[in-house]
C-alpha positions, 0 to 999 in steps of 0.5 A, spaced: 499 500 499 503 506 497 502 512 502 503 519 500 509 523 504 507 526 510 507 533 510 512 537 514 509 544 516 516 545 518 520 544 512 515 550 509 519 556 507 516 562 511 515 569 508 516 576 512 510 580 514 510 586 517 512 593 515 518 593 520 524 588 521 523 590 528 516 588 528 514 582 524 512 575 523 514 570 519 509 566 515 507 560 510 500 556 508 500 552 514 505 556 519 505 562 523 511 564 527 510 570 531 516 571 535 520 577 534 527 577 533 530 582 538 535 587 536 542 587 539 543 592 544 548 598 541 548 602 549 552 609 549 553 612 555 551 620 555 552 625 560 545 629 562 544 635 567 546 632 574 546 624 571 550 619 567 545 616 563 545 610 558 541 609 552 540 603 546 541 606 539 538 600 537 531 602 541 532 609 540 530 615 535 529 622 534 523 627 533 524 634 530 518 637 531 516 644 527 522 646 524 518 649 518 517 654 513 511 658 517 515 658 524 522 659 521 523 662 515 523 669 514 518 670 509 513 665 513 507 666 518 510 668 524 515 673 521 508 675 517 505 676 524 511 681 527 515 674 531 522 675 532 524 668 528 531 668 530 530 664 536 526 658 531 532 658 527 537 657 533 536 650 532 538 649 524 545 648 525 546 643 531 541 639 527 545 640 521 551 636 525 547 631 528 542 628 523 547 625 518 551 622 524 544 620 527 542 617 520 550 613 519 548 610 526 541 607 524 537 611 528 530 613 526 529 621 524 521 622 525 519 630 522 513 631 526 510 637 522 504 642 523 500 640 517 492 642 516 487 639 511 486 644 505 479 645 508 481 645 515 476 639 517 481 637 522 481 644 526 476 646 531 474 653 533 479 653 539 484 651 536 483 657 530 482 662 536 489 661 539 492 664 533 485 669 531 482 671 537 478 676 534 477 673 528 481 678 524 488 677 522 492 671 518 491 665 522 491 657 521 489 656 513 489 663 511 493 665 505 499 670 507 498 677 504 505 677 500 506 670 497 499 667 497 501 661 501 496 658 506 499 658 514 501 650 515 497 647 510 499 640 508 503 639 502 504 646 501 511 650 502 508 653 508 508 647 512 515 644 509 521 643 513 526 649 512 531 647 506 537 648 511 534 641 514 533 637 508 529 631 509 533 624 507 529 618 503 529 614 509 527 619 514 520 618 516 514 624 516 508 625 521 503 630 519 499 633 526 495 638 527 495 639 535 500 641 540 502 634 541 504 630 535 501 623 539 494 627 538 490 623 533 496 621 529 500 615 527 506 616 531 505 612 537 504 606 532 510 608 527 514 608 534 511 601 536 513 598 529 519 600 530 521 597 537 523 604 539 522 606 547 527 612 547 526 618 543 531 624 543 526 631 542 528 637 538 525 642 534 519 649 536 517 651 540 520 648 546 515 650 550 509 648 546 508 643 541 516 639 543 514 639 550 507 637 549 509 631 544 515 630 550 509 629 555 505 625 551 511 621 549 512 620 557 505 618 557 506 613 554 512 610 557 517 612 552 524 614 555 525 622 553 531 626 552 531 633 551 536 636 546 537 643 549 541 646 543 537 643 538 530 645 541 528 652 541 522 658 542 520 665 540 516 665 547 519 669 553 526 666 556 522 664 562 518 659 559 524 656 556 527 656 563 521 652 566 520 648 560 527 645 562 526 645 568 519 641 568 523 636 564 528 634 569 524 635 574 517 630 571 519 628 563 526 625 562 533 628 561 536 634 558 542 633 554 546 637 548 547 635 541 555 636 542 555 630 548 551 625 542 555 627 538 562 625 541 558 618 544 556 617 536 563 619 533 566 613 538 561 608 535 563 610 528 570 609 529 569 603 533 565 600 527 570 603 522 576 599 526 572 592 526 569 593 518 
């Protein structure tokens, strides 16, 4: 009597299934392997204010908030309404030095930028009131008189990252329309798919969108590092002082980008020596 060979599911080739190599299954017609392969730790040690901390580069990312033309360019919205944007441009140079090194060390670079729908249906009256309290003037989604560009409209020049900080092809972009980059966006899902637990924060304004995003990250269990020289605000000095105090006291750590660069340069040298 002839018997058909017994099918062995373990012999079937498995296909990766998942948008990130850090969070994926292996599947076939008869099998589903749900075991995620852990990333090998890549620890570095940094000096924060008052404490030495160690982080795992394999589980870290940087979030850059609102470094956009409407906030940081002389022809943008804030400059049009009379705000001195010089402080908002201060993070550009330190970020220009830091971002290539972070990318070389395979850290995800995530741009979280304000981006209104053209019909403004994602904006409540309360949000519109913040920047247009009397109903007059140029607020969110309105056209600037000189250029006609609509304030922070998604996909427009107004909402684009300033040209000095070119977005690289591996970078990730998330549009927000609240002070927090986590509110009603896909940011948390992206971070969990990437297997990220530690977040560096940069951008503007430190006391508003940066702080709100950092706080929400802390509330969700992420480890938070504020890059002091890569973060700024057009608010009065006491607002920045209060922000730094609250981050140190309640929400995470404050470090400087030159400290991060110093440690990552050692990682790069070690990698070159062993390659």
